[in-house]
C-alpha positions as CSV (number, residue, x, y, z in Angstrom):
1,M,-61.6,22.3,-26.9
2,A,-59.3,23.2,-23.5
3,I,-57.0,19.6,-22.6
4,S,-58.6,18.6,-19.3
5,H,-55.6,18.6,-16.0
6,A,-55.1,15.4,-14.8
7,K,-56.8,14.2,-11.2
8,P,-54.9,13.0,-8.4
9,A,-53.0,9.8,-8.9
10,Q,-54.0,9.6,-12.5
11,V,-50.8,8.3,-15.0
12,I,-50.0,10.6,-16.9
13,N,-47.6,10.1,-20.1
14,L,-44.7,12.1,-20.6
15,E,-43.2,9.7,-23.5
16,P,-41.3,11.7,-26.5
17,L,-43.2,13.3,-28.9
18,G,-40.7,13.3,-31.7
19,D,-42.4,14.3,-35.1
20,K,-45.7,15.5,-33.0
21,I,-43.6,18.2,-31.7
22,A,-45.2,20.7,-34.8
23,S,-48.7,19.5,-34.3
24,S,-48.5,19.4,-30.3
25,K,-48.6,22.6,-27.4
26,T,-47.8,22.8,-24.2
27,H,-50.3,22.8,-21.9
28,T,-50.8,22.5,-17.8
29,L,-50.9,18.9,-16.4
30,F,-52.1,19.5,-13.4
31,K,-52.4,22.1,-11.1
32,T,-53.4,22.4,-7.2
33,D,-53.0,25.8,-4.4
34,M,-49.3,23.9,-4.1
35,M,-48.1,23.3,-7.4
36,E,-48.2,23.1,-10.6
37,A,-46.7,21.1,-14.1
38,I,-46.8,22.2,-17.6
39,R,-45.4,20.5,-20.5
40,L,-43.7,22.6,-22.7
41,V,-43.6,22.3,-26.0
42,L,-40.9,24.0,-28.2
43,P,-40.0,23.6,-31.9
44,A,-36.3,24.5,-32.6
45,G,-35.7,28.4,-32.1
46,K,-38.9,28.9,-29.9
47,Q,-37.8,31.5,-27.3
48,I,-39.5,32.9,-23.6
49,A,-38.0,36.0,-22.9
50,E,-36.7,36.1,-18.8
51,H,-39.4,36.1,-16.2
52,K,-40.0,34.8,-13.2
53,A,-42.2,31.8,-11.5
54,P,-43.6,32.4,-8.8
55,G,-42.2,29.1,-6.7
56,E,-39.3,27.1,-6.5
57,I,-39.0,25.4,-9.9
58,T,-37.8,22.2,-11.8
59,V,-37.1,22.4,-15.6
60,Q,-36.5,18.6,-17.1
61,C,-35.5,18.7,-20.4
62,L,-37.6,15.5,-21.7
63,E,-36.6,15.4,-25.4
64,G,-34.6,17.1,-27.4
65,Q,-32.2,20.3,-26.6
66,I,-32.5,23.5,-24.7
67,S,-30.6,26.8,-23.3
68,F,-31.5,27.3,-19.9
69,S,-30.4,31.1,-18.8
70,A,-30.5,32.2,-15.3
71,D,-28.2,34.1,-12.6
72,G,-26.0,34.8,-15.9
73,N,-25.4,31.1,-16.4
74,S,-26.5,29.6,-19.9
75,H,-26.6,25.4,-18.9
76,T,-27.2,23.5,-22.2
77,L,-29.8,20.5,-20.7
78,N,-30.5,17.7,-23.7
79,G,-33.0,15.0,-23.1
80,G,-32.9,13.4,-19.3
81,E,-31.3,16.3,-17.6
82,L,-32.8,18.7,-15.3
83,L,-32.3,21.5,-13.2
84,Y,-34.5,23.3,-10.2
85,L,-34.6,27.1,-9.6
86,E,-34.9,28.7,-6.3
87,T,-38.5,31.5,-6.3
88,A,-38.7,34.3,-8.8
89,V,-34.8,34.1,-10.3
90,P,-35.2,35.7,-13.7
91,H,-34.5,32.9,-16.0
92,A,-35.4,32.4,-19.8
93,V,-35.2,29.1,-22.2
94,E,-34.1,28.9,-26.1
95,A,-35.0,25.5,-28.0
96,I,-32.2,24.4,-29.3
97,K,-33.3,20.9,-31.1
98,D,-37.4,20.8,-31.3
99,S,-38.4,19.9,-27.4
100,T,-40.2,19.2,-25.1
101,V,-39.6,19.9,-21.4
102,L,-41.4,19.4,-18.2
103,V,-41.5,22.4,-15.4
104,T,-43.3,21.8,-12.0
105,I,-44.1,24.9,-9.9
106,V,-44.0,24.5,-6.2
107,F,-45.7,27.8,-4.7
108,S,-44.2,29.9,-1.7
109,R,-46.5,29.5,1.8
110,S,-47.8,32.7,2.2
111,K,-46.3,33.9,5.5
Protein backbone atom coordinates (compact mmCIF):
# COMPACT_ATOMS: atom_id res chain seq x y z
CA MET A 1 0.00 0.00 0.00
CA ALA A 2 1.42 3.38 -0.99
CA ILE A 3 1.81 6.09 1.61
CA SER A 4 -0.23 9.12 0.61
CA HIS A 5 1.31 12.57 0.48
CA ALA A 6 0.25 15.26 2.91
CA LYS A 7 -2.21 17.86 1.69
CA PRO A 8 -1.67 21.63 2.08
CA ALA A 9 -2.07 22.77 5.71
CA GLN A 10 -2.09 19.17 6.97
CA VAL A 11 0.03 18.59 10.08
CA ILE A 12 2.91 16.13 9.51
CA ASN A 13 4.23 14.22 12.51
CA LEU A 14 8.04 14.10 12.57
CA GLU A 15 8.52 12.86 16.12
CA PRO A 16 11.47 10.51 16.60
CA LEU A 17 10.85 6.90 15.54
CA GLY A 18 13.22 5.49 18.18
CA ASP A 19 13.17 1.70 18.10
CA LYS A 20 10.67 1.76 15.18
CA ILE A 21 13.42 2.80 12.73
CA ALA A 22 14.13 -0.83 11.78
CA SER A 23 10.50 -1.36 10.72
CA SER A 24 10.02 2.05 9.04
CA LYS A 25 10.72 3.12 5.48
CA THR A 26 11.84 6.29 3.75
CA HIS A 27 8.93 8.15 2.18
CA THR A 28 8.04 11.41 0.49
CA LEU A 29 5.98 13.58 2.82
CA PHE A 30 4.75 15.90 0.05
CA LYS A 31 5.74 17.07 -3.41
CA THR A 32 4.66 20.12 -5.37
CA ASP A 33 5.93 21.75 -8.57
CA MET A 34 8.32 23.86 -6.49
CA MET A 35 9.41 21.65 -3.57
CA GLU A 36 9.56 18.17 -2.09
CA ALA A 37 10.01 16.94 1.48
CA ILE A 38 11.32 13.44 2.23
CA ARG A 39 11.76 11.64 5.54
CA LEU A 40 14.79 9.39 5.17
CA VAL A 41 14.93 6.41 7.50
CA LEU A 42 18.55 5.28 7.84
CA PRO A 43 19.55 2.32 10.00
CA ALA A 44 23.15 2.51 11.30
CA GLY A 45 25.59 1.72 8.49
CA LYS A 46 23.17 2.60 5.67
CA GLN A 47 24.89 4.60 2.91
CA ILE A 48 23.48 6.75 0.14
CA ALA A 49 26.08 7.03 -2.62
CA GLU A 50 27.18 10.38 -3.98
CA HIS A 51 24.47 12.05 -6.06
CA LYS A 52 23.13 15.51 -6.96
CA ALA A 53 19.78 17.08 -6.17
CA PRO A 54 17.81 18.99 -8.83
CA GLY A 55 17.51 22.05 -6.58
CA GLU A 56 18.69 23.63 -3.36
CA ILE A 57 18.28 21.30 -0.37
CA THR A 58 18.12 21.35 3.38
CA VAL A 59 19.18 18.29 5.35
CA GLN A 60 17.98 18.14 8.97
CA CYS A 61 18.93 15.23 11.19
CA LEU A 62 15.80 14.61 13.25
CA GLU A 63 17.30 11.85 15.40
CA GLY A 64 20.45 9.78 15.51
CA GLN A 65 23.71 10.75 13.83
CA ILE A 66 24.79 10.90 10.18
CA SER A 67 27.93 11.70 8.24
CA PHE A 68 27.18 14.09 5.37
CA SER A 69 29.84 14.65 2.71
CA ALA A 70 29.78 17.46 0.12
CA ASP A 71 32.39 19.45 -1.78
CA GLY A 72 35.23 17.42 -0.27
CA ASN A 73 34.08 18.13 3.29
CA SER A 74 32.47 15.75 5.75
CA HIS A 75 30.17 16.88 8.55
CA THR A 76 28.65 14.94 11.41
CA LEU A 77 25.03 15.90 11.98
CA ASN A 78 23.28 14.97 15.22
CA GLY A 79 19.57 15.14 15.98
CA GLY A 80 18.42 18.76 15.76
CA GLU A 81 21.16 19.92 13.36
CA LEU A 82 20.62 21.18 9.82
CA LEU A 83 22.66 22.21 6.79
CA TYR A 84 21.83 23.30 3.26
CA LEU A 85 23.39 22.93 -0.18
CA GLU A 86 23.07 24.82 -3.41
CA THR A 87 21.67 23.14 -6.52
CA ALA A 88 23.55 20.15 -7.99
CA VAL A 89 26.33 19.94 -5.37
CA PRO A 90 27.48 16.29 -5.22
CA HIS A 91 26.85 14.81 -1.77
CA ALA A 92 26.63 11.49 0.08
CA VAL A 93 25.18 10.30 3.39
CA GLU A 94 26.03 7.55 5.86
CA ALA A 95 24.13 6.75 9.05
CA ILE A 96 26.49 6.47 12.02
CA LYS A 97 23.57 5.62 14.34
CA ASP A 98 19.97 4.71 13.53
CA SER A 99 18.68 8.01 12.14
CA THR A 100 15.82 9.86 10.54
CA VAL A 101 16.53 12.84 8.32
CA LEU A 102 14.24 15.47 6.81
CA VAL A 103 15.37 16.43 3.30
CA THR A 104 13.68 19.36 1.59
CA ILE A 105 14.35 20.09 -2.08
CA VAL A 106 13.44 23.45 -3.62
CA PHE A 107 13.31 22.95 -7.38
CA SER A 108 15.06 25.47 -9.57
CA ARG A 109 12.86 27.59 -11.78
CA SER A 110 13.24 27.22 -15.52
CA LYS A 111 14.75 30.23 -17.21
